[in-house]
N, C-alpha and C positions, 0 to 999 in steps of 0.2 A: 719504330713503334707504329702500329696501324692506327689510322685515323678513325675516330668514332664517327659513323655516318650521321648520327643525330646531332652531334656537335658541329659537324661541317654544315649541316642544313640550318642551324640556328640563326645565323645572320640573314639567310634568305627568308626564313619564316618571319623574322622581325621586320624586314623590309616589306614583306607582303602585307602584314597586318598594320604597319604604320603608314604605308604609302598607297598600296593598291586598293584595299578595301575602302578606306576613306575617300579615295578618288571616285570609285563607282557610286558610293552613297552620295557624294557631293554632286555628281552629274545628274543623278535622279532627282535630288532635292532642287537643283537649279531648274530642271524641266518643270517640276511641280510649281515652283515659284513663278516661272514665266507664264504658265497657264493661269495661275491665280491672278497675276497682274493683268493679263490680257482680258480675262473674264470680267474684271472690275473697271476696265478702261472704257473710254468712249467707243472703242472698237470691239467691245465684248460681244455685240450682237453678231458679228461676223463669225466668231467662234461657235456660237450657238446655232445660227442658221445654216452655216456651211455644212454641218454634219447632220443636222436634224431636218428642219423644214424652212422653206422660204428661199430667199436669194441674198447673197452677199452684196450684190451690186445694184439694188433698186435705188438706193439713195446714199448720201454721205460721201466720205472720202474715197471709198472704193469705186463708187459710180463716177466720180470725177476722174480717177485714174483710167477707168475703162474708156472714157471719152477721149482722153489725152493720148493713150498709147495705141499703136496699130494692133488690131485684133485684141484690144483690151478686154472686151467682154468675154474672151476665152482665156487670155493669159492671166489676168488679174485673179479671177476665181481659182484657177489652177494653182497659182503661187500661194494664195491665202490658204487654200485647202492643204497644199503640201506642207506649209509651215505648221498648220494646226495638227495634221496627222503625225508629223515628225515629233512634235512636242508630246502629243498624246502617247505615242509609242514609246518614246524615251522615258517618260514619267511612269508608265504602267509596266513596261517590260524590262527596263534595266535592272530593277531589283531581282527579277526572276532569272537573270542571266549570270548572276554572281558565280554559281558553280562552274559554268562554261569558261568564263574569263579566269577564274581561279585555276582551273586545270591547265589552260593554255599559258597562263602567266608562269606557272611553275615549270612547265615543259620548256619554255623558251627564255627563261629569265637570264641565262648566261650569254645570250646572243647580243651583239652590239646594236642590232636593229630591233631589239625587243619591243620598244615603244611603238615603232611603226607597224610591227606585226599585230600588236594588240589593236591598234587603230583600224587596220584593215579587217581584222576579225569583226570588230564592231560595225564597220561599214557593210560587210557582207550580211551580218545579222539584220541590220536595219534595212538592207536592200530587199530581203525576203518580205519583211513587213511592209515596205514601200510598195512592192508589187501587189500585195494583198490590198493595200489601201487604194491603189489605182483601180483594181477590179471592183472593190466595194463602192468607190465613188461612181464608177460607170453604172453599176446596178442602181445606185441611189438616184442618179440623174434620169435613168430610164424610168424609174418608178415615179419621179416627179412629172415626167412627160405623160405617163399613163394617168396620173391623177388629174392633170390638166385637161385631158381628153375625155375623162369620165367623171362628170359632176356627181353622179351617185356614189362612186367610190371615194371621191374627195370629201363628200359630206360624212362618210363613214370611215375616215382615216384611221380610227382606232383598230379597224380590222387588220391593217398592216402591222401596227404595233403588237397586237395580240399574236399574229402569225410569227413575227420575229422572235418574240419571247418564247412561244411554244416550240419553235424550231431549235432555239438554244437549249431549252430544257430537254427535248428529245435527244439531242446530240450527246448529252451527258451519259446516255445509256448505250452509246454505239461502241463497237469494237475499234473503229478508227480512232476515236478519242483516246483510248487507253494504249493502243499501239504507238501512237505519236507521243503520248505522255511518257511512256517507258523510255523512249529515246531521249527526251528532254531531261529526264531525271538521272541519266547516267552519262554526264558529259565527259568524264575522264576516259571511260572506255571509248566513247565516240571520238574524242580527240586523238587518242592513241591509234585507233583503227584508221583514221583518215589523214593523219599528219605524217608525211614522208620526209620532210626536211629538204626537198628539192623544189626549185621555183617557189621559194618561201612566200614571197609577197602574194603571188597568185593563189597559192594553196591556203594561205591565211584567210584571204577574202572568200574563197570557195568554201572553206570550212565553216565560216560564219554564215554564209548563204545557205549551206546545206542544213546546218543545225537550226537556223531560223525557219527554214521550211517545215521541219518537224514541229517546231513550236507553233507556227501558224496552224498546222494540222490539228493540234490539240486545243488551241485557244481561239480559233476564228469565230466560233459561234458566240461565245461571251463578248468578244470585241464588237460583234454586230449589234449588240444591245445598245451601244453608244449611238447608233443611228435611230434607235427608238426613244432613248431618254435624252439625247443631246450631249454633245461634247462639252457644253458649258456647265454641265452638272458635275462639278468636281467631286461631290460626295459620292455619286455612283461610280465615278472613275476610281476613287480610293477603295471602295468596296471590291470592285472587280480586280483591281491590282493586288489587293490583299489575298483574295481567293486564289488567283493564279500563282502568287508567290508561295502560298501554303501548299498548293497542289504539287509544285515542282521541287520544293526545298525541304519538306518535312517528311518523316517516315510514314506518317498516316495520311499524307496529302491525297493519294488516289481515292481514299475512302470518302472524300468530300464531294466527289463528282455526282454520285447518285442522289444524295440528299439535296444538293443544289438543283439537280434536274427536277426533283419533286416540287421544290419551291417555285421554280420557274413555270412549270406546267400548271401549278395551282394559281399562280399569278395571272397567267393567260386565261385560265378558266374563269377567274373572278372578273377579268375585263369583259369577257364575253357575256357573263351573267348580268353584269351591271348595265350592259347596253341592249340586252335582249328585250 
């Protein structure tokens, strides 16, 4: 008697919804909880200042570590920044990656190394965002040097914030935004096109890295807003995370981009008008 395909897939679907989806949700929730606890701890100023303005190492425990460790003034800020960025990325982007992990989970669920492949996929995805974080951090540090050398610009730091917000708004109207968003919104086709089943560990990592690069392409401008409002602003992070999740995971998500662009451009114009 032929086996009903839907019946054969029922245990797999049950496992998927009972184990996989709660796991992704729990990881995202854990990242949000860690950020919330960090922001309210005595170390909360490091989270805020590390991504927005100021220095992590002027005073306090981080300054003591800088003095105690070789090249501590370089190593400690980088470690703190990396921890903050990883938490931010995990909290904001994990909910948007559910379709990618869903497609890959179903494709590889019968393999004995299934869990390891999923972990490598996640590492590759986070690697793409990590590379973007390094670049953004370098640009931020360069901007701080420029502000330190230009008192006039430092006194008018609102110009930088207005420019970042305007740039993020303008990006919502670009072709690049929607070309990358289309790739992020169709992970099943992406996984099928790029998964060959050979050198599985390497391919899983590269698959996550490749897909992560497309997601960076469509979301890098909104993520830069965190440098304007500060990573300690969990409210803004929640708003941006919700917007990106809606864009990627709902049928009407792409239609959100242009209204968001209008709002951001209006916000930037209001900043300029208020300081004119």
